[in-house]
C-alpha positions as CSV (number, residue, x, y, z in Angstrom):
1,M,-129.6,119.7,35.6
2,L,-127.4,121.4,38.1
3,R,-129.3,122.5,41.2
4,V,-128.0,124.8,43.9
5,T,-130.9,125.3,46.3
6,L,-131.1,128.4,48.5
7,V,-131.6,126.2,51.7
8,A,-128.5,124.1,50.9
9,V,-126.4,127.1,50.2
10,C,-127.3,128.6,53.5
11,L,-126.7,125.5,55.5
12,I,-123.8,123.5,54.0
13,A,-120.3,124.8,54.3
14,V,-119.1,123.5,51.0
15,V,-121.6,125.6,49.1
16,V,-120.7,129.3,49.4
17,L,-122.9,131.5,51.6
18,V,-123.3,134.0,48.9
19,A,-126.6,132.3,48.1
20,C,-127.9,134.0,51.3
21,G,-127.1,137.4,49.8
22,G,-124.7,138.4,52.6
23,G,-121.9,140.7,53.3
24,G,-120.9,144.2,52.4
25,D,-118.0,145.1,50.2
26,G,-114.8,146.6,51.5
27,P,-112.3,148.9,49.7
28,N,-111.1,147.3,46.5
29,P,-109.7,150.0,44.1
30,T,-110.1,149.5,40.4
31,P,-106.7,149.2,38.7
32,E,-106.2,150.2,35.1
33,P,-106.6,147.2,32.7
34,T,-103.2,145.8,31.9
35,S,-103.8,142.4,30.2
36,T,-103.3,142.0,26.4
37,P,-105.7,139.6,24.7
38,A,-103.9,136.3,23.9
39,H,-106.7,134.8,21.8
40,T,-109.9,136.1,20.3
41,Q,-111.9,132.8,20.4
42,A,-111.9,129.8,22.6
43,P,-111.1,126.4,21.1
44,D,-113.9,124.7,19.2
45,K,-114.2,122.0,21.9
46,T,-115.2,124.7,24.4
47,R,-118.2,126.0,22.4
48,T,-121.9,125.3,23.1
49,G,-123.5,126.7,19.9
50,I,-125.5,129.1,22.1
51,P,-124.3,132.6,20.9
52,E,-124.7,134.5,24.2
53,I,-122.9,131.7,26.2
54,D,-120.1,131.3,23.6
55,T,-119.5,135.1,23.7
56,V,-118.8,134.8,27.4
57,L,-116.5,131.8,26.9
58,D,-114.6,133.6,24.1
59,T,-114.3,136.8,26.1
60,V,-113.0,135.1,29.3
61,F,-110.6,133.1,27.2
62,S,-109.3,136.2,25.4
63,G,-107.9,137.8,28.6
64,D,-109.3,141.2,27.5
65,E,-110.2,143.0,30.7
66,E,-112.3,145.7,29.0
67,A,-114.4,143.1,27.2
68,V,-114.8,141.0,30.3
69,G,-115.9,144.1,32.2
70,A,-118.6,144.8,29.6
71,L,-120.1,141.4,30.3
72,I,-120.5,141.9,34.1
73,G,-124.2,142.2,35.2
74,Y,-125.4,143.5,38.5
75,T,-128.3,142.7,40.8
76,P,-130.3,145.5,42.4
77,T,-130.2,144.8,46.2
78,A,-131.5,146.7,49.2
79,C,-128.8,148.0,51.5
80,A,-128.9,148.2,55.3
81,I,-127.6,151.0,57.5
82,N,-126.6,148.5,60.3
83,P,-126.1,145.1,58.7
84,Q,-125.7,142.3,61.3
85,G,-123.6,139.2,60.4
86,I,-123.4,136.8,57.6
87,G,-126.5,136.8,55.4
88,S,-127.4,140.4,56.1
89,P,-127.9,143.0,53.4
90,P,-124.9,145.0,52.2
91,Q,-123.9,148.2,54.0
92,C,-125.6,151.4,52.8
93,L,-123.4,154.2,51.6
94,E,-123.3,157.3,53.8
95,G,-126.4,159.3,53.2
96,D,-128.4,156.5,51.7
97,P,-131.6,155.6,53.6
98,D,-132.1,152.1,54.8
99,G,-133.4,149.8,52.0
100,T,-132.0,151.8,49.2
101,L,-131.7,149.7,46.0
102,S,-128.1,149.6,44.6
103,D,-126.4,147.5,42.0
104,F,-124.2,144.7,43.4
105,F,-122.1,141.8,42.0
106,A,-122.2,138.5,44.1
107,I,-118.9,136.9,45.0
108,G,-118.9,133.8,47.1
109,Y,-115.7,132.3,48.6
110,C,-116.1,130.6,51.9
111,H,-118.6,133.4,52.8
112,G,-120.6,135.7,50.5
113,T,-120.0,139.3,49.7
114,L,-121.7,141.8,47.4
115,V,-119.5,144.2,45.5
116,R,-120.4,147.6,44.1
117,P,-119.5,148.3,40.4
118,E,-116.8,150.8,41.4
119,N,-115.0,148.1,43.4
120,M,-114.9,145.4,40.7
121,G,-111.4,146.0,39.3
122,S,-109.6,143.1,40.9
123,T,-112.4,140.7,40.2
124,I,-112.4,141.6,36.5
125,S,-108.7,141.2,36.4
126,M,-109.0,137.8,38.0
127,L,-111.5,136.8,35.3
128,S,-109.2,138.0,32.5
129,E,-106.5,135.4,32.7
130,P,-105.7,134.5,29.0
131,G,-106.4,130.9,28.1
132,A,-108.7,130.1,31.0
133,R,-109.2,126.3,31.4
134,L,-112.9,125.5,31.0
135,R,-114.4,122.4,32.6
136,A,-118.2,122.5,32.3
137,V,-121.2,124.5,31.2
138,S,-124.7,123.6,32.4
139,A,-128.2,125.0,32.8
140,V,-129.0,125.9,36.4
141,E,-132.0,126.3,38.6
142,E,-132.7,127.9,42.0
143,V,-129.3,129.7,42.2
144,W,-128.8,133.2,43.7
145,P,-128.4,135.6,42.1
146,S,-130.8,134.2,39.7
147,G,-129.2,132.8,36.6
148,D,-129.8,130.4,33.7
149,H,-126.4,128.8,33.3
150,V,-123.2,128.1,35.2
151,V,-119.7,127.9,33.7
152,V,-117.0,126.0,35.7
153,Y,-113.3,126.7,35.3
154,D,-110.1,125.5,36.9
155,H,-109.1,128.4,39.2
156,I,-105.4,128.9,38.5
157,L,-103.7,130.8,41.3
158,G,-101.0,133.2,40.2
159,T,-98.5,131.6,37.9
160,N,-99.0,128.1,39.3
161,R,-100.6,125.3,37.3
162,V,-102.4,123.8,40.2
163,P,-106.2,124.3,40.3
164,H,-106.9,124.7,44.0
165,N,-110.6,125.6,43.6
166,A,-113.3,125.6,41.1
167,L,-114.2,129.0,39.7
168,V,-117.9,129.0,38.9
169,L,-119.5,131.8,36.8
170,I,-123.3,132.4,37.1
171,L,-124.7,133.6,33.8
172,R,-128.1,135.4,33.2
173,D,-129.1,136.4,29.7
174,G,-125.5,136.4,28.5
175,A,-124.1,138.4,31.4
176,I,-121.9,137.3,34.3
177,V,-123.9,138.1,37.4
178,G,-122.0,136.1,40.1
179,I,-119.0,134.0,41.0
180,L,-118.6,131.1,43.3
181,S,-115.1,129.8,44.4
182,G,-113.2,129.0,47.6
183,C,-115.1,126.4,49.5
184,Q,-116.5,124.9,46.3
185,G,-113.5,122.5,46.2
186,T,-111.7,121.4,43.0
187,P,-113.7,121.3,39.8
188,E,-114.0,117.6,40.2
189,E,-115.4,118.0,43.7
190,F,-117.8,120.7,42.6
191,L,-119.1,118.7,39.7
192,E,-119.3,115.4,41.5
193,G,-121.3,117.0,44.3
194,R,-124.1,118.2,42.1
195,E,-126.6,116.7,39.7
196,L,-125.6,117.4,36.1
197,D,-128.3,116.3,33.7
198,D,-127.1,116.7,30.1
199,P,-124.6,119.5,30.6
200,L,-123.9,121.5,27.5
201,L,-120.2,120.9,27.9
202,L,-118.2,118.6,30.2
203,I,-114.4,118.7,29.5
204,P,-111.9,116.4,31.3
205,P,-109.0,118.0,33.1
206,E,-106.0,118.8,30.9
207,G,-102.6,118.0,32.4
208,L,-99.1,117.2,31.4
209,T,-99.7,113.6,30.7
210,G,-103.5,113.3,30.5
211,I,-103.4,110.8,33.4
212,R,-105.5,112.5,36.1
213,E,-103.9,111.2,39.3
214,L,-100.4,111.4,37.9
215,D,-101.0,115.0,36.8
216,M,-102.2,115.9,40.3
217,V,-98.8,114.8,41.6
218,L,-96.9,116.7,38.9
219,D,-99.0,119.8,39.4
220,G,-98.3,119.6,43.1
221,L,-94.5,119.1,42.6
222,A,-94.5,122.2,40.4
223,L,-95.3,124.3,43.4
224,N,-91.9,123.6,44.9
225,D,-93.5,123.5,48.4
226,P,-92.3,120.9,51.0
227,D,-95.8,120.9,52.6
228,V,-97.4,120.0,49.2
229,V,-94.8,117.2,48.8
230,R,-95.8,115.9,52.3
231,A,-99.4,115.5,51.1
232,F,-98.4,113.1,48.3
233,I,-95.9,110.9,50.2
234,T,-97.2,107.5,51.3
235,Y,-95.5,105.4,54.0
236,E,-95.1,101.6,54.3
237,F,-95.4,99.6,57.5
238,I,-92.0,98.0,58.0
239,P,-90.9,95.7,60.9
240,C,-88.3,97.5,62.9
241,L,-85.1,95.7,64.0
242,T,-83.0,96.2,67.1
243,L,-79.4,95.6,65.9
244,P,-77.8,98.1,63.6
245,E,-75.5,95.5,62.1
246,S,-78.4,93.4,61.0
247,S,-80.9,96.1,60.2
248,G,-80.0,96.6,56.6
249,A,-82.6,98.9,55.0
250,S,-85.2,98.3,57.7
251,P,-85.8,101.1,60.3
252,L,-84.2,100.6,63.7
253,C,-86.5,100.1,66.7
254,R,-86.8,103.0,69.1
255,P,-87.1,102.6,72.9
256,E,-90.9,102.8,72.7
257,D,-91.1,100.1,69.9
258,E,-91.4,96.4,70.5
259,P,-88.8,94.3,68.5
260,G,-90.3,93.6,65.1
261,E,-93.1,96.1,65.5
262,R,-94.3,97.5,62.2
263,V,-93.6,101.2,61.9
264,E,-94.4,103.7,59.3
265,A,-91.4,104.4,57.0
266,F,-90.6,105.7,53.6
267,P,-87.9,104.2,51.2
268,V,-85.1,106.6,50.3
269,D,-82.3,105.2,48.1
270,T,-79.1,107.4,48.0
271,C,-76.8,104.7,46.7
272,E,-77.9,102.7,49.7
273,L,-81.5,102.0,50.6
274,E,-82.8,103.2,53.9
275,Y,-86.3,103.6,55.4
276,R,-87.1,107.0,57.0
277,R,-89.8,107.6,59.6
278,R,-92.2,110.6,59.3
279,D,-90.1,112.7,61.7
280,E,-87.0,112.0,59.7
281,M,-88.4,113.3,56.3
282,D,-88.0,117.1,56.5
283,D,-84.7,117.1,54.4
284,V,-86.2,114.7,51.9
285,R,-89.3,116.8,51.4
286,R,-87.2,119.9,50.9
287,W,-84.9,118.0,48.5
288,V,-87.9,117.0,46.3
289,A,-89.6,120.4,46.6
290,D,-86.4,122.2,45.4
291,A,-86.1,119.9,42.3
292,D,-87.5,120.6,38.8
293,L,-89.3,118.2,36.5
294,H,-87.2,116.7,33.7
295,A,-89.3,113.8,32.4
296,V,-92.0,111.2,33.2
297,Y,-92.2,107.7,32.0
298,A,-94.2,104.5,32.7
299,V,-92.8,101.6,34.6
300,E,-94.4,98.2,35.5
301,A,-95.8,99.3,38.9
302,G,-96.6,102.9,38.1
303,Y,-94.5,105.9,36.9
304,Q,-91.1,107.3,37.3
305,V,-90.9,111.1,37.7
306,V,-87.4,112.3,36.8
307,M,-86.3,115.5,38.5
308,R,-83.3,117.7,38.3
309,G,-81.7,118.7,41.6
310,A,-81.5,122.3,42.7
311,P,-78.2,124.2,42.2
312,P,-75.4,123.3,42.7
313,D,-76.6,119.8,42.0
314,D,-78.8,120.8,38.9
315,D,-76.9,118.4,36.7
316,L,-77.9,115.4,38.9
317,V,-81.3,113.7,38.9
318,L,-83.6,112.2,41.5
319,F,-86.4,109.7,40.8
320,A,-89.7,109.8,42.4
321,T,-91.7,106.6,42.1
322,V,-95.4,107.3,41.8
323,E,-98.3,104.9,42.1
324,G,-101.8,106.3,41.6
325,R,-101.4,109.8,43.2
326,H,-98.9,108.7,45.8
327,I,-95.1,109.1,45.9
328,V,-93.9,105.7,47.2
329,G,-90.2,106.1,46.9
330,I,-87.2,108.4,46.2
331,E,-83.9,107.5,44.6
332,S,-80.8,109.5,43.8
333,C,-77.3,108.1,43.4
334,G,-75.2,110.8,41.6
335,R,-76.6,110.0,38.1
336,S,-76.3,112.9,35.6
337,V,-79.3,114.4,33.9
338,Y,-77.5,114.1,30.6
339,G,-78.6,110.9,28.9
340,V,-80.7,109.7,31.7
341,M,-83.6,109.0,29.3
342,D,-81.5,107.3,26.6
343,D,-82.4,103.8,27.7
344,V,-86.1,104.5,28.2
345,P,-88.4,103.1,25.4
346,A,-90.0,105.9,23.5
347,D,-93.4,104.4,24.0
348,D,-93.1,104.6,27.8
349,I,-92.2,108.3,27.9
350,L,-95.2,110.4,28.9
351,A,-93.5,113.8,29.2
352,G,-90.0,115.3,28.5
353,P,-87.2,115.1,28.6
354,L,-87.0,118.8,29.2
355,L,-83.7,120.5,28.4
356,P,-81.6,121.3,31.5
């Protein structure tokens, strides 16, 4: 059974401090509901057979803000006129005496906050993304606010496919009474860090290929961010050489290097193989980040990710060689995107080709 103890929540950074009941809510105006329900019922594989829980799953999946709002439950909490720091009671409204009980919704990111009903608009909108990706449902003990089950989702940020954090809903008697996110880590990290005894549902991640580590790379590339690309690139240790005419693809030694010293380098093949050091990779990272996915196929040592270059080179392809969840090489030599997959055996193709 999943256990989130009050003491652990107060002391360990990866567990949100909302368990301490802290923080007042700031201004957060309620927008008019704008989403249109995309579905009325979650897929069969994401059902528990417990009506009050399945109602929550169906409603969150539907993207219907009004229906999601109707499932929000609040916890009466005493306010303070002068709250002091993290873990303190929420701020009283003007005119309310110290200790006045008011309804609050608990939201934990990397610190906790308590939100009044009139300020819940953006939270309800965030919970109303159609087709939410469910990962787990489990009974829960010793969680604040008190609840009987937790529901774990991939937290999709904006229009990106990358789940940066787990989004954890705390349920009590069929109502959503709290949210944990932020410092919880990814859904895998959240689930692996807790004891799950016979969860009602445990759903593996869904990705483009169904291969977890490869899909992590593909999701990262979809962000078109050079800093994300940086996180996936892995370097080799290659002996440096001193003479340009004899160096071939090997990196040249720098004045601070001993001849033959092994230095970190990354293979880049642009019709001629060369090895780039870390401080020579900025243009390569931008090049990869600007490209768009075309196809993915298996090779003997891993996977080839085929990408279309950014305009004006969008009819040319570059290949990223992936092993595990690491990009270990980049190649591009003027090859056209048209017909690039013609010689790849159909059984080796994991995704694509996507039309240019």
